[in-house]
Chimera marker file (.cmm) of the C-alpha trace (Angstrom):
<marker_set name="trace">
<marker id="1" x="49.335" y="-83.389" z="-121.782" r="1" g="1" b="0" radius="0.5"/>
<marker id="2" x="46.024" y="-85.331" z="-122.161" r="1" g="1" b="0" radius="0.5"/>
<marker id="3" x="43.407" y="-83.968" z="-119.864" r="1" g="1" b="0" radius="0.5"/>
<marker id="4" x="39.732" y="-84.122" z="-119.150" r="1" g="1" b="0" radius="0.5"/>
<marker id="5" x="39.495" y="-80.605" z="-117.747" r="1" g="1" b="0" radius="0.5"/>
<marker id="6" x="36.766" y="-78.983" z="-119.863" r="1" g="1" b="0" radius="0.5"/>
<marker id="7" x="33.410" y="-80.524" z="-119.025" r="1" g="1" b="0" radius="0.5"/>
<marker id="8" x="35.462" y="-83.460" z="-117.656" r="1" g="1" b="0" radius="0.5"/>
<marker id="9" x="35.309" y="-85.152" z="-121.058" r="1" g="1" b="0" radius="0.5"/>
<marker id="10" x="38.453" y="-86.324" z="-122.877" r="1" g="1" b="0" radius="0.5"/>
<marker id="11" x="39.201" y="-84.260" z="-125.975" r="1" g="1" b="0" radius="0.5"/>
<marker id="12" x="39.381" y="-85.981" z="-129.354" r="1" g="1" b="0" radius="0.5"/>
<marker id="13" x="40.726" y="-84.171" z="-132.407" r="1" g="1" b="0" radius="0.5"/>
<marker id="14" x="39.690" y="-85.284" z="-135.895" r="1" g="1" b="0" radius="0.5"/>
<marker id="15" x="41.795" y="-84.055" z="-138.813" r="1" g="1" b="0" radius="0.5"/>
<marker id="16" x="40.082" y="-84.529" z="-142.162" r="1" g="1" b="0" radius="0.5"/>
<marker id="17" x="39.504" y="-82.243" z="-145.135" r="1" g="1" b="0" radius="0.5"/>
<marker id="18" x="35.866" y="-83.378" z="-145.376" r="1" g="1" b="0" radius="0.5"/>
<marker id="19" x="33.142" y="-81.487" z="-143.506" r="1" g="1" b="0" radius="0.5"/>
<marker id="20" x="30.948" y="-84.585" z="-143.869" r="1" g="1" b="0" radius="0.5"/>
<marker id="21" x="33.547" y="-86.638" z="-141.959" r="1" g="1" b="0" radius="0.5"/>
<marker id="22" x="33.750" y="-83.942" z="-139.289" r="1" g="1" b="0" radius="0.5"/>
<marker id="23" x="29.997" y="-84.291" z="-138.754" r="1" g="1" b="0" radius="0.5"/>
<marker id="24" x="30.074" y="-88.109" z="-138.742" r="1" g="1" b="0" radius="0.5"/>
<marker id="25" x="32.900" y="-88.204" z="-136.196" r="1" g="1" b="0" radius="0.5"/>
<marker id="26" x="31.189" y="-85.596" z="-134.010" r="1" g="1" b="0" radius="0.5"/>
<marker id="27" x="27.916" y="-87.504" z="-134.132" r="1" g="1" b="0" radius="0.5"/>
<marker id="28" x="29.644" y="-90.746" z="-133.169" r="1" g="1" b="0" radius="0.5"/>
<marker id="29" x="31.709" y="-89.322" z="-130.307" r="1" g="1" b="0" radius="0.5"/>
<marker id="30" x="30.218" y="-86.096" z="-128.944" r="1" g="1" b="0" radius="0.5"/>
<marker id="31" x="28.079" y="-87.748" z="-126.284" r="1" g="1" b="0" radius="0.5"/>
<marker id="32" x="31.140" y="-88.981" z="-124.385" r="1" g="1" b="0" radius="0.5"/>
<marker id="33" x="33.928" y="-86.738" z="-125.692" r="1" g="1" b="0" radius="0.5"/>
<marker id="34" x="34.760" y="-83.161" z="-126.500" r="1" g="1" b="0" radius="0.5"/>
<marker id="35" x="35.389" y="-83.295" z="-130.261" r="1" g="1" b="0" radius="0.5"/>
<marker id="36" x="37.577" y="-80.768" z="-132.072" r="1" g="1" b="0" radius="0.5"/>
<marker id="37" x="38.008" y="-80.787" z="-135.842" r="1" g="1" b="0" radius="0.5"/>
<marker id="38" x="40.636" y="-79.436" z="-138.188" r="1" g="1" b="0" radius="0.5"/>
<marker id="39" x="40.626" y="-79.682" z="-141.961" r="1" g="1" b="0" radius="0.5"/>
<marker id="40" x="44.387" y="-79.549" z="-142.499" r="1" g="1" b="0" radius="0.5"/>
<marker id="41" x="47.680" y="-80.377" z="-140.805" r="1" g="1" b="0" radius="0.5"/>
<marker id="42" x="48.682" y="-76.777" z="-140.082" r="1" g="1" b="0" radius="0.5"/>
<marker id="43" x="45.467" y="-76.049" z="-138.163" r="1" g="1" b="0" radius="0.5"/>
<marker id="44" x="45.781" y="-79.399" z="-136.382" r="1" g="1" b="0" radius="0.5"/>
<marker id="45" x="49.329" y="-78.639" z="-135.212" r="1" g="1" b="0" radius="0.5"/>
<marker id="46" x="48.196" y="-75.264" z="-133.928" r="1" g="1" b="0" radius="0.5"/>
<marker id="47" x="45.325" y="-76.831" z="-131.983" r="1" g="1" b="0" radius="0.5"/>
<marker id="48" x="47.374" y="-79.692" z="-130.595" r="1" g="1" b="0" radius="0.5"/>
<marker id="49" x="49.651" y="-77.235" z="-128.802" r="1" g="1" b="0" radius="0.5"/>
<marker id="50" x="46.765" y="-75.321" z="-127.256" r="1" g="1" b="0" radius="0.5"/>
<marker id="51" x="44.294" y="-78.060" z="-126.392" r="1" g="1" b="0" radius="0.5"/>
<marker id="52" x="44.548" y="-81.123" z="-124.114" r="1" g="1" b="0" radius="0.5"/>
<marker id="53" x="44.168" y="-83.782" z="-126.822" r="1" g="1" b="0" radius="0.5"/>
<marker id="54" x="43.588" y="-87.351" z="-125.590" r="1" g="1" b="0" radius="0.5"/>
<marker id="55" x="43.274" y="-89.073" z="-128.995" r="1" g="1" b="0" radius="0.5"/>
<marker id="56" x="44.097" y="-87.856" z="-132.501" r="1" g="1" b="0" radius="0.5"/>
<marker id="57" x="42.106" y="-89.119" z="-135.522" r="1" g="1" b="0" radius="0.5"/>
<marker id="58" x="43.829" y="-88.581" z="-138.879" r="1" g="1" b="0" radius="0.5"/>
<marker id="59" x="42.751" y="-88.984" z="-142.487" r="1" g="1" b="0" radius="0.5"/>
<marker id="60" x="45.592" y="-90.047" z="-144.782" r="1" g="1" b="0" radius="0.5"/>
<marker id="61" x="44.491" y="-88.241" z="-147.962" r="1" g="1" b="0" radius="0.5"/>
<marker id="62" x="44.512" y="-84.498" z="-147.402" r="1" g="1" b="0" radius="0.5"/>
<marker id="63" x="45.815" y="-81.674" z="-149.561" r="1" g="1" b="0" radius="0.5"/>
<marker id="64" x="49.201" y="-80.275" z="-148.600" r="1" g="1" b="0" radius="0.5"/>
<marker id="65" x="50.600" y="-82.230" z="-145.679" r="1" g="1" b="0" radius="0.5"/>
<marker id="66" x="48.896" y="-85.627" z="-145.641" r="1" g="1" b="0" radius="0.5"/>
<marker id="67" x="47.924" y="-87.636" z="-142.583" r="1" g="1" b="0" radius="0.5"/>
<marker id="68" x="50.998" y="-89.872" z="-142.693" r="1" g="1" b="0" radius="0.5"/>
<marker id="69" x="53.352" y="-86.884" z="-142.637" r="1" g="1" b="0" radius="0.5"/>
<marker id="70" x="51.332" y="-85.255" z="-139.857" r="1" g="1" b="0" radius="0.5"/>
<marker id="71" x="51.496" y="-88.515" z="-137.896" r="1" g="1" b="0" radius="0.5"/>
<marker id="72" x="55.299" y="-88.649" z="-138.296" r="1" g="1" b="0" radius="0.5"/>
<marker id="73" x="55.577" y="-84.983" z="-137.274" r="1" g="1" b="0" radius="0.5"/>
<marker id="74" x="53.480" y="-85.470" z="-134.130" r="1" g="1" b="0" radius="0.5"/>
<marker id="75" x="55.395" y="-88.643" z="-133.228" r="1" g="1" b="0" radius="0.5"/>
<marker id="76" x="58.689" y="-86.734" z="-133.437" r="1" g="1" b="0" radius="0.5"/>
<marker id="77" x="57.539" y="-84.181" z="-130.861" r="1" g="1" b="0" radius="0.5"/>
<marker id="78" x="58.559" y="-85.507" z="-127.414" r="1" g="1" b="0" radius="0.5"/>
<marker id="79" x="55.434" y="-84.233" z="-125.621" r="1" g="1" b="0" radius="0.5"/>
<marker id="80" x="53.190" y="-86.185" z="-128.030" r="1" g="1" b="0" radius="0.5"/>
<marker id="81" x="55.241" y="-89.349" z="-128.293" r="1" g="1" b="0" radius="0.5"/>
<marker id="82" x="52.615" y="-91.417" z="-126.433" r="1" g="1" b="0" radius="0.5"/>
<marker id="83" x="49.517" y="-89.685" z="-127.849" r="1" g="1" b="0" radius="0.5"/>
<marker id="84" x="47.186" y="-92.325" z="-129.358" r="1" g="1" b="0" radius="0.5"/>
<marker id="85" x="46.875" y="-91.673" z="-133.099" r="1" g="1" b="0" radius="0.5"/>
<marker id="86" x="44.161" y="-93.440" z="-135.064" r="1" g="1" b="0" radius="0.5"/>
<marker id="87" x="44.307" y="-93.324" z="-138.848" r="1" g="1" b="0" radius="0.5"/>
<marker id="88" x="40.720" y="-93.042" z="-140.106" r="1" g="1" b="0" radius="0.5"/>
<marker id="89" x="40.890" y="-93.320" z="-143.865" r="1" g="1" b="0" radius="0.5"/>
<marker id="90" x="39.405" y="-94.806" z="-147.025" r="1" g="1" b="0" radius="0.5"/>
<marker id="91" x="42.770" y="-96.367" z="-147.904" r="1" g="1" b="0" radius="0.5"/>
<marker id="92" x="42.317" y="-99.963" z="-146.838" r="1" g="1" b="0" radius="0.5"/>
<marker id="93" x="45.129" y="-101.879" z="-148.544" r="1" g="1" b="0" radius="0.5"/>
<marker id="94" x="47.693" y="-103.838" z="-146.538" r="1" g="1" b="0" radius="0.5"/>
<marker id="95" x="50.466" y="-101.523" z="-147.772" r="1" g="1" b="0" radius="0.5"/>
<marker id="96" x="48.465" y="-98.495" z="-146.577" r="1" g="1" b="0" radius="0.5"/>
<marker id="97" x="48.078" y="-100.030" z="-143.127" r="1" g="1" b="0" radius="0.5"/>
<marker id="98" x="51.794" y="-100.801" z="-142.941" r="1" g="1" b="0" radius="0.5"/>
<marker id="99" x="52.585" y="-97.221" z="-143.955" r="1" g="1" b="0" radius="0.5"/>
<marker id="100" x="50.291" y="-95.985" z="-141.188" r="1" g="1" b="0" radius="0.5"/>
<marker id="101" x="52.019" y="-98.132" z="-138.586" r="1" g="1" b="0" radius="0.5"/>
<marker id="102" x="55.462" y="-97.072" z="-139.810" r="1" g="1" b="0" radius="0.5"/>
<marker id="103" x="54.407" y="-93.424" z="-139.555" r="1" g="1" b="0" radius="0.5"/>
<marker id="104" x="53.547" y="-94.028" z="-135.896" r="1" g="1" b="0" radius="0.5"/>
<marker id="105" x="49.801" y="-94.696" z="-135.924" r="1" g="1" b="0" radius="0.5"/>
<marker id="106" x="48.503" y="-96.566" z="-132.909" r="1" g="1" b="0" radius="0.5"/>
<marker id="107" x="45.438" y="-97.928" z="-134.733" r="1" g="1" b="0" radius="0.5"/>
<marker id="108" x="44.109" y="-97.990" z="-138.306" r="1" g="1" b="0" radius="0.5"/>
<marker id="109" x="40.393" y="-97.840" z="-139.142" r="1" g="1" b="0" radius="0.5"/>
<marker id="110" x="38.898" y="-97.607" z="-142.605" r="1" g="1" b="0" radius="0.5"/>
<marker id="111" x="36.057" y="-95.488" z="-143.971" r="1" g="1" b="0" radius="0.5"/>
<marker id="112" x="33.230" y="-95.835" z="-144.079" r="1" g="1" b="0" radius="0.5"/>
<marker id="113" x="33.652" y="-96.488" z="-140.382" r="1" g="1" b="0" radius="0.5"/>
<marker id="114" x="31.225" y="-98.112" z="-137.998" r="1" g="1" b="0" radius="0.5"/>
<marker id="115" x="30.329" y="-95.553" z="-135.317" r="1" g="1" b="0" radius="0.5"/>
<marker id="116" x="30.253" y="-98.198" z="-132.581" r="1" g="1" b="0" radius="0.5"/>
<marker id="117" x="33.673" y="-99.530" z="-133.565" r="1" g="1" b="0" radius="0.5"/>
<marker id="118" x="35.116" y="-95.992" z="-133.530" r="1" g="1" b="0" radius="0.5"/>
<marker id="119" x="33.627" y="-95.417" z="-130.065" r="1" g="1" b="0" radius="0.5"/>
<marker id="120" x="35.111" y="-98.673" z="-128.770" r="1" g="1" b="0" radius="0.5"/>
<marker id="121" x="38.592" y="-97.922" z="-130.104" r="1" g="1" b="0" radius="0.5"/>
<marker id="122" x="38.573" y="-94.349" z="-128.764" r="1" g="1" b="0" radius="0.5"/>
<marker id="123" x="37.266" y="-95.604" z="-125.414" r="1" g="1" b="0" radius="0.5"/>
<marker id="124" x="40.075" y="-98.158" z="-125.222" r="1" g="1" b="0" radius="0.5"/>
<marker id="125" x="42.681" y="-95.413" z="-125.568" r="1" g="1" b="0" radius="0.5"/>
<marker id="126" x="40.996" y="-92.844" z="-123.327" r="1" g="1" b="0" radius="0.5"/>
<marker id="127" x="40.464" y="-95.396" z="-120.559" r="1" g="1" b="0" radius="0.5"/>
<marker id="128" x="44.153" y="-96.301" z="-120.779" r="1" g="1" b="0" radius="0.5"/>
<marker id="129" x="44.926" y="-92.678" z="-119.839" r="1" g="1" b="0" radius="0.5"/>
<marker id="130" x="43.040" y="-92.962" z="-116.534" r="1" g="1" b="0" radius="0.5"/>
<marker id="131" x="44.938" y="-94.609" z="-113.655" r="1" g="1" b="0" radius="0.5"/>
<marker id="132" x="43.274" y="-97.918" z="-112.622" r="1" g="1" b="0" radius="0.5"/>
<marker id="133" x="42.283" y="-96.642" z="-109.168" r="1" g="1" b="0" radius="0.5"/>
<marker id="134" x="40.413" y="-93.689" z="-110.731" r="1" g="1" b="0" radius="0.5"/>
<marker id="135" x="38.343" y="-95.591" z="-113.320" r="1" g="1" b="0" radius="0.5"/>
<marker id="136" x="34.583" y="-95.527" z="-112.763" r="1" g="1" b="0" radius="0.5"/>
<marker id="137" x="33.190" y="-98.689" z="-111.202" r="1" g="1" b="0" radius="0.5"/>
<marker id="138" x="29.752" y="-98.637" z="-112.836" r="1" g="1" b="0" radius="0.5"/>
<link id1="1" id2="2" r="1" g="1" b="0" radius="0.2"/>
<link id1="2" id2="3" r="1" g="1" b="0" radius="0.2"/>
<link id1="3" id2="4" r="1" g="1" b="0" radius="0.2"/>
<link id1="4" id2="5" r="1" g="1" b="0" radius="0.2"/>
<link id1="5" id2="6" r="1" g="1" b="0" radius="0.2"/>
<link id1="6" id2="7" r="1" g="1" b="0" radius="0.2"/>
<link id1="7" id2="8" r="1" g="1" b="0" radius="0.2"/>
<link id1="8" id2="9" r="1" g="1" b="0" radius="0.2"/>
<link id1="9" id2="10" r="1" g="1" b="0" radius="0.2"/>
<link id1="10" id2="11" r="1" g="1" b="0" radius="0.2"/>
<link id1="11" id2="12" r="1" g="1" b="0" radius="0.2"/>
<link id1="12" id2="13" r="1" g="1" b="0" radius="0.2"/>
<link id1="13" id2="14" r="1" g="1" b="0" radius="0.2"/>
<link id1="14" id2="15" r="1" g="1" b="0" radius="0.2"/>
<link id1="15" id2="16" r="1" g="1" b="0" radius="0.2"/>
<link id1="16" id2="17" r="1" g="1" b="0" radius="0.2"/>
<link id1="17" id2="18" r="1" g="1" b="0" radius="0.2"/>
<link id1="18" id2="19" r="1" g="1" b="0" radius="0.2"/>
<link id1="19" id2="20" r="1" g="1" b="0" radius="0.2"/>
<link id1="20" id2="21" r="1" g="1" b="0" radius="0.2"/>
<link id1="21" id2="22" r="1" g="1" b="0" radius="0.2"/>
<link id1="22" id2="23" r="1" g="1" b="0" radius="0.2"/>
<link id1="23" id2="24" r="1" g="1" b="0" radius="0.2"/>
<link id1="24" id2="25" r="1" g="1" b="0" radius="0.2"/>
<link id1="25" id2="26" r="1" g="1" b="0" radius="0.2"/>
<link id1="26" id2="27" r="1" g="1" b="0" radius="0.2"/>
<link id1="27" id2="28" r="1" g="1" b="0" radius="0.2"/>
<link id1="28" id2="29" r="1" g="1" b="0" radius="0.2"/>
<link id1="29" id2="30" r="1" g="1" b="0" radius="0.2"/>
<link id1="30" id2="31" r="1" g="1" b="0" radius="0.2"/>
<link id1="31" id2="32" r="1" g="1" b="0" radius="0.2"/>
<link id1="32" id2="33" r="1" g="1" b="0" radius="0.2"/>
<link id1="33" id2="34" r="1" g="1" b="0" radius="0.2"/>
<link id1="34" id2="35" r="1" g="1" b="0" radius="0.2"/>
<link id1="35" id2="36" r="1" g="1" b="0" radius="0.2"/>
<link id1="36" id2="37" r="1" g="1" b="0" radius="0.2"/>
<link id1="37" id2="38" r="1" g="1" b="0" radius="0.2"/>
<link id1="38" id2="39" r="1" g="1" b="0" radius="0.2"/>
<link id1="39" id2="40" r="1" g="1" b="0" radius="0.2"/>
<link id1="40" id2="41" r="1" g="1" b="0" radius="0.2"/>
<link id1="41" id2="42" r="1" g="1" b="0" radius="0.2"/>
<link id1="42" id2="43" r="1" g="1" b="0" radius="0.2"/>
<link id1="43" id2="44" r="1" g="1" b="0" radius="0.2"/>
<link id1="44" id2="45" r="1" g="1" b="0" radius="0.2"/>
<link id1="45" id2="46" r="1" g="1" b="0" radius="0.2"/>
<link id1="46" id2="47" r="1" g="1" b="0" radius="0.2"/>
<link id1="47" id2="48" r="1" g="1" b="0" radius="0.2"/>
<link id1="48" id2="49" r="1" g="1" b="0" radius="0.2"/>
<link id1="49" id2="50" r="1" g="1" b="0" radius="0.2"/>
<link id1="50" id2="51" r="1" g="1" b="0" radius="0.2"/>
<link id1="51" id2="52" r="1" g="1" b="0" radius="0.2"/>
<link id1="52" id2="53" r="1" g="1" b="0" radius="0.2"/>
<link id1="53" id2="54" r="1" g="1" b="0" radius="0.2"/>
<link id1="54" id2="55" r="1" g="1" b="0" radius="0.2"/>
<link id1="55" id2="56" r="1" g="1" b="0" radius="0.2"/>
<link id1="56" id2="57" r="1" g="1" b="0" radius="0.2"/>
<link id1="57" id2="58" r="1" g="1" b="0" radius="0.2"/>
<link id1="58" id2="59" r="1" g="1" b="0" radius="0.2"/>
<link id1="59" id2="60" r="1" g="1" b="0" radius="0.2"/>
<link id1="60" id2="61" r="1" g="1" b="0" radius="0.2"/>
<link id1="61" id2="62" r="1" g="1" b="0" radius="0.2"/>
<link id1="62" id2="63" r="1" g="1" b="0" radius="0.2"/>
<link id1="63" id2="64" r="1" g="1" b="0" radius="0.2"/>
<link id1="64" id2="65" r="1" g="1" b="0" radius="0.2"/>
<link id1="65" id2="66" r="1" g="1" b="0" radius="0.2"/>
<link id1="66" id2="67" r="1" g="1" b="0" radius="0.2"/>
<link id1="67" id2="68" r="1" g="1" b="0" radius="0.2"/>
<link id1="68" id2="69" r="1" g="1" b="0" radius="0.2"/>
<link id1="69" id2="70" r="1" g="1" b="0" radius="0.2"/>
<link id1="70" id2="71" r="1" g="1" b="0" radius="0.2"/>
<link id1="71" id2="72" r="1" g="1" b="0" radius="0.2"/>
<link id1="72" id2="73" r="1" g="1" b="0" radius="0.2"/>
<link id1="73" id2="74" r="1" g="1" b="0" radius="0.2"/>
<link id1="74" id2="75" r="1" g="1" b="0" radius="0.2"/>
<link id1="75" id2="76" r="1" g="1" b="0" radius="0.2"/>
<link id1="76" id2="77" r="1" g="1" b="0" radius="0.2"/>
<link id1="77" id2="78" r="1" g="1" b="0" radius="0.2"/>
<link id1="78" id2="79" r="1" g="1" b="0" radius="0.2"/>
<link id1="79" id2="80" r="1" g="1" b="0" radius="0.2"/>
<link id1="80" id2="81" r="1" g="1" b="0" radius="0.2"/>
<link id1="81" id2="82" r="1" g="1" b="0" radius="0.2"/>
<link id1="82" id2="83" r="1" g="1" b="0" radius="0.2"/>
<link id1="83" id2="84" r="1" g="1" b="0" radius="0.2"/>
<link id1="84" id2="85" r="1" g="1" b="0" radius="0.2"/>
<link id1="85" id2="86" r="1" g="1" b="0" radius="0.2"/>
<link id1="86" id2="87" r="1" g="1" b="0" radius="0.2"/>
<link id1="87" id2="88" r="1" g="1" b="0" radius="0.2"/>
<link id1="88" id2="89" r="1" g="1" b="0" radius="0.2"/>
<link id1="89" id2="90" r="1" g="1" b="0" radius="0.2"/>
<link id1="90" id2="91" r="1" g="1" b="0" radius="0.2"/>
<link id1="91" id2="92" r="1" g="1" b="0" radius="0.2"/>
<link id1="92" id2="93" r="1" g="1" b="0" radius="0.2"/>
<link id1="93" id2="94" r="1" g="1" b="0" radius="0.2"/>
<link id1="94" id2="95" r="1" g="1" b="0" radius="0.2"/>
<link id1="95" id2="96" r="1" g="1" b="0" radius="0.2"/>
<link id1="96" id2="97" r="1" g="1" b="0" radius="0.2"/>
<link id1="97" id2="98" r="1" g="1" b="0" radius="0.2"/>
<link id1="98" id2="99" r="1" g="1" b="0" radius="0.2"/>
<link id1="99" id2="100" r="1" g="1" b="0" radius="0.2"/>
<link id1="100" id2="101" r="1" g="1" b="0" radius="0.2"/>
<link id1="101" id2="102" r="1" g="1" b="0" radius="0.2"/>
<link id1="102" id2="103" r="1" g="1" b="0" radius="0.2"/>
<link id1="103" id2="104" r="1" g="1" b="0" radius="0.2"/>
<link id1="104" id2="105" r="1" g="1" b="0" radius="0.2"/>
<link id1="105" id2="106" r="1" g="1" b="0" radius="0.2"/>
<link id1="106" id2="107" r="1" g="1" b="0" radius="0.2"/>
<link id1="107" id2="108" r="1" g="1" b="0" radius="0.2"/>
<link id1="108" id2="109" r="1" g="1" b="0" radius="0.2"/>
<link id1="109" id2="110" r="1" g="1" b="0" radius="0.2"/>
<link id1="110" id2="111" r="1" g="1" b="0" radius="0.2"/>
<link id1="111" id2="112" r="1" g="1" b="0" radius="0.2"/>
<link id1="112" id2="113" r="1" g="1" b="0" radius="0.2"/>
<link id1="113" id2="114" r="1" g="1" b="0" radius="0.2"/>
<link id1="114" id2="115" r="1" g="1" b="0" radius="0.2"/>
<link id1="115" id2="116" r="1" g="1" b="0" radius="0.2"/>
<link id1="116" id2="117" r="1" g="1" b="0" radius="0.2"/>
<link id1="117" id2="118" r="1" g="1" b="0" radius="0.2"/>
<link id1="118" id2="119" r="1" g="1" b="0" radius="0.2"/>
<link id1="119" id2="120" r="1" g="1" b="0" radius="0.2"/>
<link id1="120" id2="121" r="1" g="1" b="0" radius="0.2"/>
<link id1="121" id2="122" r="1" g="1" b="0" radius="0.2"/>
<link id1="122" id2="123" r="1" g="1" b="0" radius="0.2"/>
<link id1="123" id2="124" r="1" g="1" b="0" radius="0.2"/>
<link id1="124" id2="125" r="1" g="1" b="0" radius="0.2"/>
<link id1="125" id2="126" r="1" g="1" b="0" radius="0.2"/>
<link id1="126" id2="127" r="1" g="1" b="0" radius="0.2"/>
<link id1="127" id2="128" r="1" g="1" b="0" radius="0.2"/>
<link id1="128" id2="129" r="1" g="1" b="0" radius="0.2"/>
<link id1="129" id2="130" r="1" g="1" b="0" radius="0.2"/>
<link id1="130" id2="131" r="1" g="1" b="0" radius="0.2"/>
<link id1="131" id2="132" r="1" g="1" b="0" radius="0.2"/>
<link id1="132" id2="133" r="1" g="1" b="0" radius="0.2"/>
<link id1="133" id2="134" r="1" g="1" b="0" radius="0.2"/>
<link id1="134" id2="135" r="1" g="1" b="0" radius="0.2"/>
<link id1="135" id2="136" r="1" g="1" b="0" radius="0.2"/>
<link id1="136" id2="137" r="1" g="1" b="0" radius="0.2"/>
<link id1="137" id2="138" r="1" g="1" b="0" radius="0.2"/>
</marker_set>
């Protein structure tokens, strides 16, 4: 499933209906990761089956299938059961965070996000995918 095959960078997929968010996420992560974007759940599901996704970033508020439903859908697919899913959304209430966790989100970050914090959280999950004896020692 998760792989670092292309350009040996882990692949991160961001699902958000905002082109501005696509650009912000790419800017924050593209130096260390291969970043794919989708603006809706249907396109995201298509990509997730054809690309080696290491971490999935989801917005909650999207037209059609929202991020919570997409999260539940991905979590119910056996091959993606352990895929790290980070909700990246403007909804910052305690109830929203609980809903995210109940849907299967691994982490919950709010917009506007701090680029450094996003990098640290993504790094935490991508490093967890690498066996300890293979991690860089620099």
